[in-house]
C-alpha positions in Angstrom: 110.6 71.4 119.4 113.0 74.0 121.0 116.6 73.9 119.8 118.9 73.8 122.8 122.3 75.5 122.3 125.4 76.4 124.3 125.4 80.2 124.1 129.2 80.7 124.5 130.0 77.9 122.0 127.7 79.1 119.3 128.6 82.8 119.6 132.3 81.8 119.5 131.8 79.6 116.4 129.8 82.1 114.5 132.2 85.0 115.0 135.3 82.9 114.4 133.8 81.7 111.1 133.1 85.3 110.0 136.6 86.6 111.0 138.3 83.7 109.3 136.3 84.3 106.1 137.2 88.0 106.2 140.9 87.5 106.7 142.3 84.1 105.8 140.5 83.9 102.5 141.9 87.1 101.0 143.9 85.7 98.2 146.2 86.9 95.4 143.2 87.4 93.1 142.0 90.3 95.3 143.2 93.6 93.8 143.1 96.5 96.2 143.7 99.1 93.5 140.4 98.3 91.6 136.7 98.2 92.3 136.1 95.2 90.0 134.7 92.8 92.6 132.6 90.5 90.6 128.9 90.7 91.5 129.3 93.4 94.2 129.4 97.0 93.1 130.5 99.5 95.7 128.7 102.6 94.6 127.0 104.2 91.7 128.1 107.6 90.4 125.7 109.4 92.7 126.9 107.5 95.8 124.0 105.1 96.1 125.1 101.9 97.7 124.4 98.6 95.9 126.0 95.3 96.6 127.0 94.3 100.1 129.0 97.4 101.1 128.9 101.2 100.9 132.2 103.0 101.1 130.7 106.2 102.5 127.6 107.6 104.1 126.2 111.0 105.2 124.1 109.3 107.9 126.5 110.1 110.8 127.8 113.5 109.8 125.6 115.1 107.0 128.7 115.0 104.8 129.7 112.2 102.5 132.3 110.7 104.8 134.1 107.3 104.2 132.6 104.9 106.7 136.2 103.8 107.6 136.9 107.4 108.7 133.6 108.1 110.6 134.4 108.4 114.3 131.2 106.8 115.4 129.6 103.4 114.5 127.5 103.5 111.3 126.2 100.3 109.7 124.7 100.2 106.2 122.4 97.4 105.0 122.2 97.7 101.3 119.3 96.8 99.0 121.2 93.8 97.7 121.7 92.4 101.2 118.0 93.1 102.0 116.9 91.1 98.9 119.4 88.3 99.4 118.3 87.7 103.0 114.6 87.9 102.2 113.9 90.9 104.5 110.4 92.3 104.1 110.7 95.0 106.8 113.3 97.2 108.3 113.1 95.1 111.5 114.1 92.1 109.5 116.8 94.0 107.5 118.9 94.7 110.6 119.1 91.0 111.7 122.8 90.8 111.0 123.8 94.1 112.5 125.5 93.9 115.9 123.6 95.0 119.0 120.4 95.7 117.0 117.2 93.9 118.0 114.5 94.3 115.4 112.5 91.1 116.0 112.0 91.1 119.8 108.2 90.8 119.0 108.7 87.9 116.6 106.3 88.6 113.7 104.1 90.9 115.8 105.9 94.1 114.8 104.0 96.2 112.2 105.7 99.4 113.4 109.3 98.3 112.9 110.1 98.9 116.5 113.9 98.5 116.9 116.1 98.5 120.0 119.8 99.4 119.8 122.7 98.9 122.2 120.6 97.6 125.1 118.0 100.3 125.3 114.3 99.3 125.3 113.3 102.8 124.2 112.7 102.3 120.5 115.2 103.8 118.1 113.9 106.8 116.1 113.3 106.3 112.4 114.2 108.8 109.8 113.8 108.9 106.0 116.7 110.6 104.1 117.9 112.2 107.4 114.6 113.6 108.6 112.3 112.1 111.2 109.6 109.8 109.9 106.7 108.5 111.8 108.2 108.5 115.3 110.0 105.7 117.1 106.9 103.5 117.5 104.7 104.4 114.6 104.8 103.6 110.9 106.5 101.2 108.6 107.9 101.6 105.1 108.2 98.7 102.7 111.8 97.7 102.0 111.1 97.8 98.3 111.2 101.6 98.5 114.6 101.7 100.1 118.1 101.9 98.7 119.6 101.1 102.1 118.9 101.0 105.8 121.5 102.9 107.9 122.0 102.3 111.6 123.7 105.3 113.4 124.6 104.0 116.8 124.7 106.1 120.0 122.9 109.3 121.2 123.7 111.5 118.2 121.4 114.5 118.6 123.9 116.6 116.6 122.8 115.0 113.4 119.2 113.9 114.1 117.9 116.1 116.9 115.5 113.9 118.9 117.0 110.4 119.0 117.0 107.3 121.2 120.2 106.8 123.3 120.9 103.5 121.5 120.8 105.1 118.0 118.8 106.0 114.9 117.5 104.1 111.9 117.8 106.1 108.7 116.0 104.8 105.7 117.3 105.9 102.3 114.6 106.3 99.6 115.1 105.0 96.0 115.1 108.0 93.7 116.1 108.5 90.0 119.7 107.4 89.1 121.9 107.6 86.0 121.7 103.8 85.8 118.2 103.7 84.3 117.5 100.0 84.5 113.9 98.9 84.6 112.8 95.9 86.7 109.7 93.8 87.3 109.4 90.9 89.8 107.0 88.2 90.8 107.5 86.5 94.2 105.7 83.6 96.0 106.4 82.0 99.3 105.2 80.4 102.5 102.0 81.6 104.2 100.5 82.0 100.7 102.8 84.9 100.1 102.3 86.5 96.6 103.9 89.7 95.3 104.3 91.7 92.1 106.7 94.7 92.0 108.0 97.1 89.4 110.8 99.7 89.4 110.7 101.9 86.3 113.2 104.7 85.4 113.7 107.0 82.4 114.1 110.5 81.1 111.3 113.0 80.8 113.0 115.3 78.2 115.3 114.9 75.2 118.3 116.4 76.9 118.2 113.9 79.8 118.3 116.5 82.4 115.0 115.4 84.0 114.7 111.8 85.3 111.8 109.9 86.7 111.5 106.8 88.8 108.3 104.9 89.6 108.2 102.2 92.3 105.1 100.1 92.7 104.3 96.9 94.5 101.3 94.8 95.7 101.5 91.8 98.0 99.5 89.7 100.4 99.9 86.6 102.6 97.9 84.6 105.1 99.2 84.7 108.7 96.6 82.2 109.9 93.0 81.3 109.1 91.0 84.6 109.1 94.0 86.8 109.6 96.1 88.1 106.7 98.5 90.8 105.7 98.4 92.9 102.5 99.9 96.0 101.0 99.8 98.1 97.9 102.2 101.0 97.3 103.3 103.5 94.7 106.2 105.9 94.9 106.9 108.3 92.0 109.9 110.6 92.1 111.5 113.1 89.7 115.0 114.6 89.7 115.7 117.7 87.6 119.1 119.1 86.9 118.1 122.7 86.4 121.8 123.7 85.8 125.3 122.4 86.5 124.9 123.9 90.0 121.3 123.1 90.9 119.5 119.7 91.3 115.9 119.3 92.6 114.2 116.1 93.5 110.5 115.7 94.4 108.8 112.5 95.5 105.6 111.0 96.9 104.7 107.8 98.7 101.4 106.1 99.0 101.3 102.9 101.0 98.0 101.3 101.9 97.9 98.3 104.3 94.3 97.2 104.4 95.5 94.2 106.4 98.5 95.6 108.3 99.1 92.4 110.2 98.9 92.1 114.0 100.7 93.5 117.1 100.0 91.2 120.0 101.6 89.0 122.7 101.2 85.7 124.4 101.4 84.9 128.1 104.6 83.7 129.6 103.0 80.5 130.6 102.4 78.7 127.3 105.3 80.4 125.5 108.5 80.4 127.6 107.3 77.6 129.7 104.4 75.1 129.9 101.3 76.1 131.9 100.6 74.2 135.1 98.4 71.9 133.0 101.3 71.2 130.6 100.1 73.3 127.6 102.1 75.4 125.1 100.7 77.7 122.4 100.8 76.1 118.9 103.9 76.9 116.7 103.4 80.1 114.9 100.5 81.2 117.1 99.4 84.7 116.1 95.8 85.5 117.2 93.3 84.6 119.9 90.5 85.9 117.7 91.4 86.1 114.1 87.9 87.0 113.0 88.0 90.0 115.4 91.6 91.2 115.0 91.9 93.9 112.4 94.5 96.5 111.5 94.1 99.0 108.6 96.9 101.5 108.0 97.5 104.2 105.3 100.7 106.1 104.9 101.2 109.1 102.6 104.2 111.3 102.2 105.3 114.2 99.9 108.7 115.8 99.9 111.4 117.5 98.0 115.2 118.1 98.2 117.2 120.9 96.6 121.0 121.0 96.3 122.7 124.2 94.9 126.4 124.7 94.5 127.4 128.3 94.8 131.0 127.6 93.8 134.1 128.1 95.8 133.2 125.1 97.9 129.9 126.4 99.3 126.8 124.2 98.9 123.2 124.7 100.0 120.9 121.7 100.8 117.3 122.2 101.6 114.6 119.5 102.0 111.1 119.2 103.5 108.5 116.5 103.8 104.9 116.2 105.0 103.5 112.8 105.9 100.4 111.3 107.5 99.9 107.9 109.1 96.4 106.6 109.9 95.9 103.4 111.8 92.7 101.6 113.0 93.7 98.6 115.1 91.6 96.3 117.2 92.4 93.0 118.7 92.1 90.4 121.5 95.1 89.8 123.8 95.9 87.4 126.6 95.7 88.9 130.1 96.8 85.9 132.3 96.8 82.1 132.3 93.8 80.7 134.1 94.4 79.2 137.6 94.0 75.7 136.3 96.5 76.2 133.4 93.9 75.2 130.8 93.4 78.5 129.2 94.1 82.3 129.1 91.8 85.1 130.3 91.3 87.6 127.5 90.9 91.3 127.0 90.1 93.4 124.0 91.4 96.8 122.7 90.6 99.2 119.9 93.0 102.0 119.0 92.4 104.7 116.3 95.5 106.8 115.6 96.0 109.7 113.2 99.5 111.3 112.9 100.6 114.3 110.8 104.2 115.3 110.5 106.0 118.2 108.8 109.8 118.3 108.8 112.4 120.6 107.2 116.2 120.7 107.1 118.3 123.5 105.6 122.0 123.6 105.8 125.1 125.1 104.2 128.3 123.2 103.8 131.8 124.4 102.8 135.4 123.3 102.7 138.4 125.5 103.3 141.8 125.4 105.0 143.4 127.5 107.8 147.1 126.9 107.5 147.8 123.2 107.6 144.3 122.4 108.9 141.6 121.5 106.4 137.9 122.1 107.4 134.6 120.7 106.2 131.9 122.8 107.9 128.2 122.2 108.0 125.7 124.5 109.7 121.9 124.7 109.5 118.5 124.6 111.0 116.0 121.8 111.1 112.3 121.8 112.3 109.7 119.3 113.1 106.0 119.5 113.8 104.2 116.3 114.7 100.6 115.9 115.9 99.2 112.6 117.0 95.7 111.8 118.1 95.0 108.5 119.8 91.5 107.2 120.8 92.1 104.1 122.9 89.5 101.8 124.4 89.7 98.3 126.0 87.7 95.8 128.0 88.9 93.1 130.4 87.3 89.7 131.2 85.7 89.3 127.8 86.3 85.5 127.6 88.8 82.7 127.7 91.1 81.0 125.2 91.5 77.2 125.7 94.8 75.5 124.8 93.4 72.1 124.2 91.6 72.9 121.0 92.4 76.6 120.4 88.8 77.6 120.9 87.5 80.6 122.7 84.3 81.5 124.5 81.8 83.5 122.5 83.5 86.8 121.4 80.8 88.0 119.0 79.5 90.8 121.2 82.7 92.5 122.4 82.2 96.0 123.7 85.3 98.1 124.7 85.3 101.0 127.1 87.0 104.3 126.4 90.3 104.8 128.2 91.5 108.1 126.7 91.1 110.2 123.6 94.1 112.4 123.5 96.1 114.6 121.1 99.8 115.4 121.5 101.6 118.0 119.5 105.3 118.5 119.5 107.1 121.4 117.8 110.9 121.4 117.7 113.5 123.7 116.2 117.2 122.9 116.2 120.2 124.9 115.1 123.5 123.0 114.6 127.1 123.5 113.4 129.8 120.9 112.8 133.5 121.1 111.8 135.4 118.1 110.5 139.1 119.0 110.7 142.2 117.3 109.4 145.9 117.9 109.9 148.3 115.2 108.9 147.0 111.8 110.1 144.9 113.4 112.8 141.2 114.3 112.4 138.9 116.1 114.8 135.1 116.2 114.6 133.4 118.9 116.7 129.8 119.9 116.7 127.1 121.7 118.7 123.4 121.8 118.5 120.7 123.7 120.4 117.0 122.5 120.4 113.8 124.3 121.4 110.9 122.0 121.9 107.3 122.5 122.9 104.8 119.7 123.8 101.0 120.2 124.1 98.9 117.3 125.4 95.2 117.4 125.9 92.0 115.3 126.0 89.7 115.7 123.1 86.8 116.5 125.4 88.8 119.2 127.2 88.9 117.4 130.5 92.7 118.0 130.9 95.5 119.7 129.0 99.1 120.5 129.5 101.9 122.5 127.9 105.5 122.5 128.5 108.7 123.8 126.8 112.2 122.5 127.0 115.5 123.4 125.4 118.9 121.8 125.5 122.4 122.0 124.1 123.9 118.8 122.8 126.9 117.9 120.7 129.7 115.6 119.6 133.4 115.7 119.9 135.8 113.1 118.3 139.5 112.6 117.7 140.9 110.0 115.4 144.3 109.0 113.9 144.8 107.1 110.7 147.9 104.9 110.4 149.8 104.2 107.3 148.3 100.7 107.0 144.8 102.1 106.8 143.8 101.5 110.4 141.9 104.4 112.0 141.5 104.6 115.8 139.2 107.0 117.4 137.5 108.2 120.6 134.2 110.1 120.6 131.7 111.7 123.0 128.1 112.5 122.1 124.8 113.2 123.9 121.1 113.5 123.2 117.9 115.1 124.2 114.4 113.7 123.4 111.1 115.1 124.5 108.7 112.2 125.3 105.6 112.1 123.2 104.0 108.9 124.6 100.8 109.4 126.4 100.5 109.0 130.1 96.7 108.8 129.7 96.3 111.6 132.3 97.6 114.6 130.4 100.7 114.9 132.6 103.8 115.2 130.4 106.9 113.1 130.9 110.3 114.6 131.4 112.6 114.5 128.4 115.0 111.6 128.0 118.7 112.5 128.0 121.7 110.4 127.3 125.5 110.6 126.8 128.0 108.2 125.3 131.7 107.6 125.2 133.0 105.3 122.4 136.5 104.1 121.6 137.1 102.1 118.5 139.1 101.2 115.4 138.3 100.8 111.8 140.1 99.3 108.8 139.3 99.1 105.1 141.0 97.8 102.0 142.2 100.6 99.7 139.1 100.4 97.5 136.8 100.0 100.5 135.5 96.6 99.4 136.1 95.0 102.8 135.6 96.9 106.1 136.4 95.7 109.6 135.6 97.6 112.8 135.6 97.2 116.6 134.3 99.5 119.3 133.8 99.7 123.1 131.0 102.0 124.3 129.4 103.3 127.5 126.0 105.0 127.4 124.0 106.5 130.3 120.3 107.4 129.9 118.1 109.3 132.3 114.3 109.5 132.2 114.0 105.9 130.9 110.5 105.0 129.6 109.1 101.5 130.2 105.7 99.9 130.0 104.5 98.8 133.5 101.7 96.3 133.6 98.5 97.8 135.1 100.0 101.3 135.1 101.0 102.2 131.5 104.1 104.1 130.4 106.3 105.2 133.3 109.7 106.7 133.8 111.9 104.3 135.8 115.1 106.4 136.2 118.6 105.7 134.9 120.1 103.0 132.8 123.7 102.5 131.9 124.7 100.2 129.0 128.3 99.4 128.1 129.4 96.8 125.6 131.7 95.6 122.8 131.1 95.3 119.1 133.1 93.6 116.3 132.0 93.7 112.7 133.2 92.8 109.2 131.4 93.5 106.0 132.2 93.4 102.3 134.0 91.5 99.6 136.7 89.0 100.7 137.7 88.2 97.1 136.0 88.2 93.7 133.6 85.5 94.7 133.0 85.7 98.4 131.1 88.4 100.4 130.8 88.4 104.1 128.7 90.1 106.8 129.8 89.2 110.3 129.2 90.6 113.8 129.7 90.0 117.5 128.3 91.9 120.4 128.4 91.8 124.2 126.2 93.9 126.4 125.8 94.8 130.0 122.7 97.1 130.3 122.1 97.9 134.0 119.5 99.8 136.0 121.3 102.5 138.0 118.3 103.9 139.9 115.0 102.7 141.3 113.9 99.4 142.9 115.8 97.3 140.3 119.2 99.0 140.8 122.0 96.6 139.7 119.8 94.4 137.6 120.1 94.1 133.9 117.6 95.5 131.4 114.8 93.1 130.3 114.2 92.0 126.6 117.8 92.7 125.5 120.1 89.8 124.5 123.3 90.1 126.5 125.4 88.4 123.7 124.8 88.1 120.0 126.7 87.0 116.9 125.9 86.6 113.2 127.7 85.5 110.0 126.4 85.7 106.4 128.5 84.3 103.6 127.6 84.8 99.9 129.6 82.8 97.4 129.5 83.0 93.6 129.8 79.4 92.5 129.9 80.4 88.9 129.1 83.7 87.0 125.5 82.5 86.9 124.9 80.8 90.3 125.4 82.2 93.8 124.7 80.5 97.2 124.4 82.1 100.6 124.4 80.7 104.1 124.0 82.5 107.4 123.8 81.9 111.1 122.4 84.1 113.9 123.1 83.5 117.6 120.7 85.4 119.9 121.9 85.3 123.5 119.9 84.9 126.7 117.9 87.9 127.9 115.8 88.7 131.0 112.0 88.5 131.0 111.6 91.0 133.8 113.4 93.8 135.6 114.0 91.7 138.7 116.0 89.3 136.6 114.1 86.2 137.9 112.8 85.1 134.5 115.5 84.0 131.9 114.8 83.7 128.2 117.2 81.2 126.8 119.5 81.7 123.8 119.0 80.2 120.4 120.8 79.9 117.1 119.0 80.3 113.7 120.2 79.5 110.2 119.3 81.1 106.9 120.1 80.2 103.3 119.8 81.7 99.9 120.4 81.2 96.2 120.6 83.4 93.1 120.6 82.5 89.4 121.3 84.7 86.4 119.3 82.8 83.9 120.6 84.9 81.0 124.1 83.7 81.8 122.9 80.1 81.5 120.8 80.6 78.4 121.1 83.7 76.1 117.5 83.4 75.3 116.7 84.3 78.9 118.8 87.4 79.0 117.7 89.8 81.7 115.9 87.2 83.7 117.1 86.3 87.2 115.8 84.3 90.1 116.5 84.1 93.8 115.3 82.1 96.8 115.7 83.1 100.5 114.9 80.8 103.4 115.0 82.2 107.0 115.1 80.0 110.1 115.7 76.9 107.9 115.2 74.4 110.8 111.9 76.0 111.7 113.3 76.4 115.3 110.7 77.3 117.9 112.1 79.9 120.3 111.0 82.7 122.5 112.1 86.1 121.0 111.7 88.0 124.3 109.5 88.4 127.4 108.5 91.3 129.7 106.5 91.2 132.9 104.6 88.0 132.2 104.1 88.5 128.4 106.2 86.9 125.7 106.6 86.7 121.9 107.3 83.6 119.8 110.1 84.1 117.3 109.3 83.8 113.6 109.4 80.3 112.2 110.7 79.2 108.8 109.9 81.6 105.9 110.5 80.9 102.2 110.3 83.4 99.4 111.1 82.7 95.7 111.4 85.6 93.3 111.7 85.8 89.5 112.6 89.1 87.9 113.3 90.7 84.6 115.5 93.7 83.9 115.7 95.7 80.8 
């Protein structure tokens, strides 16, 4: 059954619970002059975040800047939070981040398509600061990641081509000084089974060369005939060639012989009953599980070099080459039949091959001019990405019947070619940034210039196009830090993004551009263990891309999104950790036939609270709530998707603390959507997605 909630009441209750936990519960036992916070460790010596909070990040500025002093909004989801909340994908990992929508497709999201701050253009994804896979292509397993960073707003200065809503930066696990080995076995709902290992050590007697080897294999059954499976291995080596030079090389191989599914349901049967009174079954995934198939392979090789010249001058240089191959076919619902008894079906088959080469080289230095201190970064990054897509489909192939879940005979499906097209994008960007401080004031000023060339052509040579674009973007911010640790700021940033999606005709789309004003305040305890922030933003995007049924990808004009965000994250005292957020959005079409209406698929309000409490030194319990506000199911705002509230729980146990004979063994359980609430995640133009039902994962691990 569908859980009915009052959206204002639930949002208010969730955010009040989080703010009360992050303020009223701070007791005398909390010491601001130490980083001894029980089970939560702020950072390792190399800056890697573990626990629930990271004190600093280079995601927003390319320098290791305290998050409480960064004049834009940057959220960090650490590996411990990912594990505690049972997140198996980046889309799931950002559930508790304000104004970030990672599960608008329910479970039908094998590309980790994420929308930020009200924009339906998917956020770009990067790995260690360089583009990875494009906004709607590719997925890395969360077991590979130290953290997931969300950099909000159109920040081309740092990332070049970005979505106006923001960027998802994935931080890869590489060798650390804390050389703990770890092996895990996990089981869960949908016949989920997983074995993973994380091994570290030295490759020489002096300890100057470290290795790390990540590996994992898992599978599960989505429904009869349709599964999901993965095997991955990721070796990396870090060599300290001298006191001044460090080199890291790494590789990733991830094979998804069953990558899952990417599909939709019709609005009738999901959001509402059909005229005959039918709904899709709970957890419905596939019209034709024996036909649906997705096979994906991801490979990546990269390196990073850091050299300290002395006198405050440092060189960073990194490069990566990756490929993503995807063979995906399936059957989708076209429209509910006139009698409401079934759904007319169509079939598709898409074969994609993508290659990407990225580099980033920059110098950083610190110096002073009089009373003004400077931290300057300047460099050049490049990107080459080539994607070939061979797409075919066929309408009117048969019918799905709600009464018994059967279909007409689909054994002889033949799809018809629609397009076979290759798009190549080459981009070069030069940038410079100066972070200045004088007294309590700080200013952050940066400029970037991009040159981009896009080639699009049919494989058979029937059409082709070439166009070049260049643009200057930047960021300017001013902040002031008060004696009590509160930092207030105002910032402006903009972005430029060539569109690589196919029009199916060879005609290129115009670049998307965006600009943002953000005003906010941040506060952190002296040790950074607890961080609280609030911001108000206004973003305007031009050249907005949307999928139009029967037409394909189209540019619909201009969208403006303004909103409010409140967040708290970290350790309240030595036993309680909190992650809390609240967001309000007003994303409005400013041009075209829907001027004045709000964007579809985007929740207008959201709130979340996650509390993690150590009952004893050995036992910890967690409880969370996520309020997802109403959204629109079309651009005319005539279809409303109701709000819902979901609850999650977790538990951890250090078995070694309970019994010395079990030293090194730990266990955890994560349950999402505990009540198994049926809800509609989102809708667009007559199509909808069911939200994910209850999922349970139990893990036992051994560390040595």
